[in-house]
ZAPANU-615401 format. One record per residue (C-alpha): residue in one letter; y, x, z; residue number from 0. Coordinates in steps of 0.1 Angstrom, whole numbers, plus 5000, padded with zeros to 4 digits. Layout:
ATOM r    Y    X    Z   k
ATOM a    Y    X    Z NUM
...
//
This chain:
ATOM r    Y    X    Z   k
ATOM m 0953 8384 1870   0
ATOM i 0934 8402 1842   1
ATOM r 0914 8421 1869   2
ATOM f 0904 8388 1883   3
ATOM l 0893 8375 1850   4
ATOM k 0873 8406 1843   5
ATOM r 0851 8398 1873   6
ATOM f 0838 8368 1854   7
ATOM k 0824 8390 1826   8
ATOM e 0808 8414 1851   9
ATOM g 0774 8411 1866  10
ATOM e 0741 8404 1850  11
ATOM l 0724 8375 1867  12
ATOM g 0689 8363 1859  13
ATOM l 0687 8330 1840  14
ATOM t 0658 8318 1859  15
ATOM r 0679 8311 1890  16
ATOM i 0705 8292 1870  17
ATOM e 0678 8272 1852  18
ATOM r 0660 8264 1884  19
ATOM f 0692 8254 1903  20
ATOM s 0703 8233 1873  21
ATOM d 0670 8216 1871  22
ATOM g 0671 8208 1908  23
ATOM v 0706 8193 1905  24
ATOM f 0695 8172 1875  25
ATOM a 0664 8160 1895  26
ATOM i 0686 8150 1924  27
ATOM v 0711 8132 1901  28
ATOM v 0684 8110 1885  29
ATOM t 0670 8103 1919  30
ATOM l 0703 8092 1932  31
ATOM l 0708 8069 1902  32
ATOM v 0677 8048 1911  33
ATOM l 0688 8043 1947  34
ATOM e 0712 8015 1936  35
ATOM l 0683 7994 1926  36
ATOM k 0672 7975 1957  37
ATOM v 0642 7952 1960  38
ATOM p 0655 7916 1964  39
ATOM i 0650 7900 1998  40
ATOM l 0636 7865 1995  41
ATOM r 0647 7838 2019  42
ATOM g 0618 7815 2011  43
ATOM r 0583 7830 2014  44
ATOM g 0568 7836 1980  45
ATOM s 0594 7816 1961  46
ATOM a 0588 7828 1925  47
ATOM n 0619 7808 1914  48
ATOM e 0641 7826 1939  49
ATOM l 0627 7859 1929  50
ATOM g 0634 7852 1892  51
ATOM h 0670 7844 1900  52
ATOM q 0675 7875 1921  53
ATOM l 0659 7897 1894  54
ATOM v 0683 7883 1868  55
ATOM d 0711 7891 1892  56
ATOM l 0699 7928 1891  57
ATOM v 0703 7931 1853  58
ATOM p 0738 7947 1854  59
ATOM k 0726 7973 1879  60
ATOM f 0694 7979 1859  61
ATOM l 0714 7983 1827  62
ATOM s 0739 8007 1843  63
ATOM w 0710 8028 1857  64
ATOM m 0692 8029 1824  65
ATOM i 0723 8040 1804  66
ATOM s 0732 8067 1830  67
ATOM f 0696 8079 1831  68
ATOM i 0695 8084 1793  69
ATOM i 0729 8101 1794  70
ATOM v 0718 8125 1822  71
ATOM c 0685 8132 1803  72
ATOM k 0705 8140 1772  73
ATOM f 0728 8164 1791  74
ATOM w 0696 8180 1806  75
ATOM l 0681 8185 1772  76
ATOM n 0713 8200 1758  77
ATOM h 0717 8222 1788  78
ATOM h 0681 8235 1783  79
ATOM h 0687 8241 1746  80
ATOM l 0720 8260 1753  81
ATOM l 0703 8283 1778  82
ATOM t 0677 8293 1753  83
ATOM f 0705 8313 1735  84
ATOM a 0714 8333 1765  85
ATOM q 0696 8365 1775  86
ATOM h 0713 8368 1809  87
ATOM a 0741 8352 1828  88
ATOM t 0775 8365 1839  89
ATOM y 0795 8353 1869  90
ATOM g 0817 8333 1846  91
ATOM m 0787 8315 1831  92
ATOM a 0774 8308 1866  93
ATOM w 0807 8292 1876  94
ATOM l 0810 8272 1843  95
ATOM n 0775 8260 1849  96
ATOM s 0784 8250 1884  97
ATOM i 0814 8230 1873  98
ATOM f 0792 8213 1846  99
ATOM l 0767 8204 1873 100
ATOM m 0794 8191 1896 101
ATOM a 0803 8167 1868 102
ATOM q 0767 8157 1866 103
ATOM a 0765 8151 1903 104
ATOM f 0794 8127 1900 105
ATOM i 0775 8104 1876 106
ATOM p 0758 8082 1903 107
ATOM f 0792 8070 1915 108
ATOM p 0805 8054 1883 109
ATOM t 0769 8041 1877 110
ATOM a 0770 8023 1910 111
ATOM l 0806 8011 1903 112
ATOM m 0795 7997 1869 113
ATOM g 0766 7979 1884 114
ATOM r 0787 7964 1912 115
ATOM v 0817 7954 1890 116
ATOM s 0793 7939 1864 117
ATOM d 0775 7921 1891 118
ATOM e 0808 7905 1902 119
ATOM h 0816 7894 1867 120
ATOM f 0781 7885 1855 121
ATOM g 0764 7880 1889 122
ATOM s 0750 7850 1906 123
ATOM r 0780 7827 1896 124
ATOM s 0778 7836 1859 125
ATOM v 0742 7841 1851 126
ATOM r 0723 7808 1852 127
ATOM r 0688 7798 1843 128
ATOM s 0688 7775 1813 129
ATOM h 0671 7742 1820 130
ATOM g 0637 7756 1830 131
ATOM h 0631 7775 1797 132
ATOM g 0631 7808 1815 133
ATOM h 0660 7823 1795 134
ATOM a 0691 7836 1811 135
ATOM a 0723 7819 1798 136
ATOM l 0754 7839 1801 137
ATOM y 0787 7821 1803 138
ATOM r 0821 7828 1817 139
ATOM a 0827 7813 1852 140
ATOM a 0858 7791 1853 141
//
């Protein structure tokens, strides 16, 4: 077992490959996040009122996208800062980085889930336009 763990200390890998791979994963993650935001399909041609209602219905998905995007960017900045302290990478560091990136790649799933669950609770039945004033009124559906 100790021989196996020594393998993680061995090897001197260049940081540029790890940095580039990590940046690529982060770029894919933020791209996947935005795919949950779909352009509303209007039934009536050019109905601004219908568009307004459908855009209000997108608010939970937009908020979950925005929160997740900020979190991923914070992870990316911390990751970049952490790698400035390393002169080279070991196999262990490469595997730890891969596990970290695996967790990052999972972020689009809970983001989509938050947007959908929020949409069910605050969606078209609960978000209503208030008497023509253009403000969304949130209330609990009975």
